[in-house]
C-alpha positions as protocol buffer text, in pm:
chain_id: "A"
residue {
  index: 1
  type: UNK
  ca { x: -267 y: -549 z: -9411 }
}
residue {
  index: 2
  type: UNK
  ca { x: -25 y: -339 z: -9242 }
}
residue {
  index: 3
  type: UNK
  ca { x: 105 y: -437 z: -8894 }
}
residue {
  index: 4
  type: UNK
  ca { x: -101 y: -251 z: -8634 }
}
residue {
  index: 5
  type: UNK
  ca { x: -395 y: -173 z: -8879 }
}
residue {
  index: 6
  type: UNK
  ca { x: -735 y: -286 z: -8774 }
}
residue {
  index: 7
  type: UNK
  ca { x: -1007 y: -420 z: -9012 }
}
residue {
  index: 8
  type: UNK
  ca { x: -1318 y: -235 z: -9015 }
}
residue {
  index: 9
  type: UNK
  ca { x: -1610 y: -400 z: -8851 }
}
residue {
  index: 10
  type: UNK
  ca { x: -1917 y: -514 z: -9070 }
}
residue {
  index: 11
  type: UNK
  ca { x: -2197 y: -250 z: -9060 }
}
residue {
  index: 12
  type: UNK
  ca { x: -2373 y: -251 z: -8731 }
}
residue {
  index: 13
  type: UNK
  ca { x: -2089 y: -453 z: -8542 }
}
residue {
  index: 14
  type: UNK
  ca { x: -1812 y: -314 z: -8312 }
}
residue {
  index: 15
  type: UNK
  ca { x: -1469 y: -456 z: -8287 }
}
residue {
  index: 16
  type: UNK
  ca { x: -1378 y: -479 z: -7924 }
}
residue {
  index: 17
  type: UNK
  ca { x: -1066 y: -275 z: -7825 }
}
residue {
  index: 18
  type: UNK
  ca { x: -816 y: -393 z: -7564 }
}
residue {
  index: 19
  type: UNK
  ca { x: -986 y: -151 z: -7331 }
}
residue {
  index: 20
  type: UNK
  ca { x: -1323 y: -325 z: -7370 }
}
residue {
  index: 21
  type: UNK
  ca { x: -1129 y: -656 z: -7314 }
}
residue {
  index: 22
  type: UNK
  ca { x: -977 y: -508 z: -6991 }
}
residue {
  index: 23
  type: UNK
  ca { x: -1320 y: -374 z: -6881 }
}
residue {
  index: 24
  type: UNK
  ca { x: -1490 y: -728 z: -6928 }
}
residue {
  index: 25
  type: UNK
  ca { x: -1201 y: -910 z: -6735 }
}
residue {
  index: 26
  type: UNK
  ca { x: -1268 y: -684 z: -6437 }
}
residue {
  index: 27
  type: UNK
  ca { x: -1635 y: -746 z: -6447 }
}
residue {
  index: 28
  type: UNK
  ca { x: -1597 y: -1130 z: -6459 }
}
residue {
  index: 29
  type: UNK
  ca { x: -1300 y: -1159 z: -6204 }
}
residue {
  index: 30
  type: UNK
  ca { x: -1388 y: -1396 z: -5941 }
}
residue {
  index: 31
  type: UNK
  ca { x: -1707 y: -1517 z: -6141 }
}
residue {
  index: 32
  type: UNK
  ca { x: -1505 y: -1759 z: -6369 }
}
residue {
  index: 33
  type: UNK
  ca { x: -1168 y: -1953 z: -6310 }
}
residue {
  index: 34
  type: UNK
  ca { x: -869 y: -1778 z: -6421 }
}
residue {
  index: 35
  type: UNK
  ca { x: -731 y: -2062 z: -6643 }
}
residue {
  index: 36
  type: UNK
  ca { x: -369 y: -2133 z: -6742 }
}
residue {
  index: 37
  type: UNK
  ca { x: -224 y: -2154 z: -7092 }
}
residue {
  index: 38
  type: UNK
  ca { x: 46 y: -2429 z: -7175 }
}
residue {
  index: 39
  type: UNK
  ca { x: 296 y: -2454 z: -7472 }
}
residue {
  index: 40
  type: UNK
  ca { x: 202 y: -2750 z: -7677 }
}
residue {
  index: 41
  type: UNK
  ca { x: 507 y: -2910 z: -7842 }
}
residue {
  index: 42
  type: UNK
  ca { x: 299 y: -3144 z: -8062 }
}
residue {
  index: 43
  type: UNK
  ca { x: 78 y: -2878 z: -8192 }
}
residue {
  index: 44
  type: UNK
  ca { x: 368 y: -2631 z: -8248 }
}
residue {
  index: 45
  type: UNK
  ca { x: 577 y: -2900 z: -8441 }
}
residue {
  index: 46
  type: UNK
  ca { x: 280 y: -2989 z: -8652 }
}
residue {
  index: 47
  type: UNK
  ca { x: 188 y: -2616 z: -8738 }
}
residue {
  index: 48
  type: UNK
  ca { x: 556 y: -2501 z: -8749 }
}
residue {
  index: 49
  type: UNK
  ca { x: 476 y: -2207 z: -8513 }
}
residue {
  index: 50
  type: UNK
  ca { x: 438 y: -2169 z: -8141 }
}
residue {
  index: 51
  type: UNK
  ca { x: 102 y: -2264 z: -8011 }
}
residue {
  index: 52
  type: UNK
  ca { x: -36 y: -2217 z: -7675 }
}
residue {
  index: 53
  type: UNK
  ca { x: -364 y: -2407 z: -7529 }
}
residue {
  index: 54
  type: UNK
  ca { x: -597 y: -2231 z: -7296 }
}
residue {
  index: 55
  type: UNK
  ca { x: -737 y: -2482 z: -7050 }
}
residue {
  index: 56
  type: UNK
  ca { x: -1114 y: -2347 z: -7046 }
}
residue {
  index: 57
  type: UNK
  ca { x: -1198 y: -2698 z: -6954 }
}
residue {
  index: 58
  type: UNK
  ca { x: -1137 y: -2595 z: -6602 }
}
residue {
  index: 59
  type: UNK
  ca { x: -1436 y: -2365 z: -6614 }
}
residue {
  index: 60
  type: UNK
  ca { x: -1740 y: -2499 z: -6415 }
}
residue {
  index: 61
  type: UNK
  ca { x: -1927 y: -2570 z: -6734 }
}
residue {
  index: 62
  type: UNK
  ca { x: -1608 y: -2684 z: -6905 }
}
residue {
  index: 63
  type: UNK
  ca { x: -1639 y: -2409 z: -7168 }
}
residue {
  index: 64
  type: UNK
  ca { x: -1514 y: -2056 z: -7260 }
}
residue {
  index: 65
  type: UNK
  ca { x: -1852 y: -1959 z: -7303 }
}
residue {
  index: 66
  type: UNK
  ca { x: -1884 y: -1870 z: -6928 }
}
residue {
  index: 67
  type: UNK
  ca { x: -1687 y: -1564 z: -6985 }
}
residue {
  index: 68
  type: UNK
  ca { x: -1936 y: -1394 z: -7250 }
}
residue {
  index: 69
  type: UNK
  ca { x: -2250 y: -1501 z: -7049 }
}
residue {
  index: 70
  type: UNK
  ca { x: -2125 y: -1385 z: -6718 }
}
residue {
  index: 71
  type: UNK
  ca { x: -2020 y: -1062 z: -6858 }
}
residue {
  index: 72
  type: UNK
  ca { x: -2351 y: -1018 z: -7033 }
}
residue {
  index: 73
  type: UNK
  ca { x: -2535 y: -1103 z: -6729 }
}
residue {
  index: 74
  type: UNK
  ca { x: -2357 y: -865 z: -6513 }
}
residue {
  index: 75
  type: UNK
  ca { x: -2434 y: -573 z: -6752 }
}
residue {
  index: 76
  type: UNK
  ca { x: -2818 y: -611 z: -6696 }
}
residue {
  index: 77
  type: UNK
  ca { x: -3002 y: -356 z: -6526 }
}
residue {
  index: 78
  type: UNK
  ca { x: -3184 y: -466 z: -6216 }
}
residue {
  index: 79
  type: UNK
  ca { x: -3541 y: -453 z: -6428 }
}
residue {
  index: 80
  type: UNK
  ca { x: -3371 y: -665 z: -6700 }
}
residue {
  index: 81
  type: UNK
  ca { x: -3238 y: -911 z: -6442 }
}
residue {
  index: 82
  type: UNK
  ca { x: -3605 y: -922 z: -6271 }
}
residue {
  index: 83
  type: UNK
  ca { x: -3754 y: -1019 z: -6617 }
}
residue {
  index: 84
  type: UNK
  ca { x: -3482 y: -1289 z: -6705 }
}
residue {
  index: 85
  type: UNK
  ca { x: -3320 y: -1371 z: -7001 }
}
residue {
  index: 86
  type: UNK
  ca { x: -3400 y: -1630 z: -7298 }
}
residue {
  index: 87
  type: UNK
  ca { x: -3103 y: -1776 z: -7495 }
}
residue {
  index: 88
  type: UNK
  ca { x: -3096 y: -2024 z: -7791 }
}
residue {
  index: 89
  type: UNK
  ca { x: -2823 y: -2277 z: -7762 }
}
residue {
  index: 90
  type: UNK
  ca { x: -2727 y: -2640 z: -7839 }
}
residue {
  index: 91
  type: UNK
  ca { x: -2493 y: -2674 z: -7560 }
}
residue {
  index: 92
  type: UNK
  ca { x: -2207 y: -2483 z: -7377 }
}
residue {
  index: 93
  type: UNK
  ca { x: -2355 y: -2131 z: -7408 }
}
residue {
  index: 94
  type: UNK
  ca { x: -2685 y: -2274 z: -7255 }
}
residue {
  index: 95
  type: UNK
  ca { x: -2498 y: -2427 z: -6976 }
}
residue {
  index: 96
  type: UNK
  ca { x: -2303 y: -2107 z: -6907 }
}
residue {
  index: 97
  type: UNK
  ca { x: -2603 y: -1865 z: -6914 }
}
residue {
  index: 98
  type: UNK
  ca { x: -2827 y: -2132 z: -6694 }
}
residue {
  index: 99
  type: UNK
  ca { x: -2542 y: -2162 z: -6441 }
}
residue {
  index: 100
  type: UNK
  ca { x: -2455 y: -1803 z: -6392 }
}
residue {
  index: 101
  type: UNK
  ca { x: -2797 y: -1690 z: -6419 }
}
residue {
  index: 102
  type: UNK
  ca { x: -2869 y: -1916 z: -6136 }
}
residue {
  index: 103
  type: UNK
  ca { x: -2581 y: -1791 z: -5948 }
}
residue {
  index: 104
  type: UNK
  ca { x: -2683 y: -1442 z: -5993 }
}
residue {
  index: 105
  type: UNK
  ca { x: -3057 y: -1498 z: -5916 }
}
residue {
  index: 106
  type: UNK
  ca { x: -3169 y: -1403 z: -6284 }
}
residue {
  index: 107
  type: UNK
  ca { x: -3444 y: -1630 z: -6420 }
}
residue {
  index: 108
  type: UNK
  ca { x: -3320 y: -1794 z: -6748 }
}
residue {
  index: 109
  type: UNK
  ca { x: -3490 y: -1996 z: -7029 }
}
residue {
  index: 110
  type: UNK
  ca { x: -3290 y: -2199 z: -7250 }
}
residue {
  index: 111
  type: UNK
  ca { x: -3418 y: -2283 z: -7609 }
}
residue {
  index: 112
  type: UNK
  ca { x: -3273 y: -2590 z: -7748 }
}
residue {
  index: 113
  type: UNK
  ca { x: -3350 y: -2760 z: -8084 }
}
residue {
  index: 114
  type: UNK
  ca { x: -3465 y: -3103 z: -8068 }
}
residue {
  index: 115
  type: UNK
  ca { x: -3209 y: -3223 z: -8284 }
}
residue {
  index: 116
  type: UNK
  ca { x: -2907 y: -3113 z: -8048 }
}
residue {
  index: 117
  type: UNK
  ca { x: -2677 y: -3398 z: -7987 }
}
residue {
  index: 118
  type: UNK
  ca { x: -2674 y: -3536 z: -7656 }
}
residue {
  index: 119
  type: UNK
  ca { x: -2287 y: -3506 z: -7629 }
}
């Protein structure tokens, strides 16, 4: 694929644009931690390229999943917020939805498989 070219999205899916990312950043500003990135000498050497790690473990739930969860919760209409949300997750996503739902006063129900690992 040529530099600057974009790959077509599968039917029914939209590929987010840089404007979408910037809009989401504005929505979640102040709701999640702004986490640093650091250059990893070890991984860069192993991979033969520059690798930077983003420290999303500094989020309240220790996961990047907070970003998407709070962005979606903030997009709900007042009626949708009143009705609440249901999410299926075996871990980090459930924590993010439950945490930010509680913070925003949105009722949440998490559905987890019985076989989800305790870690």
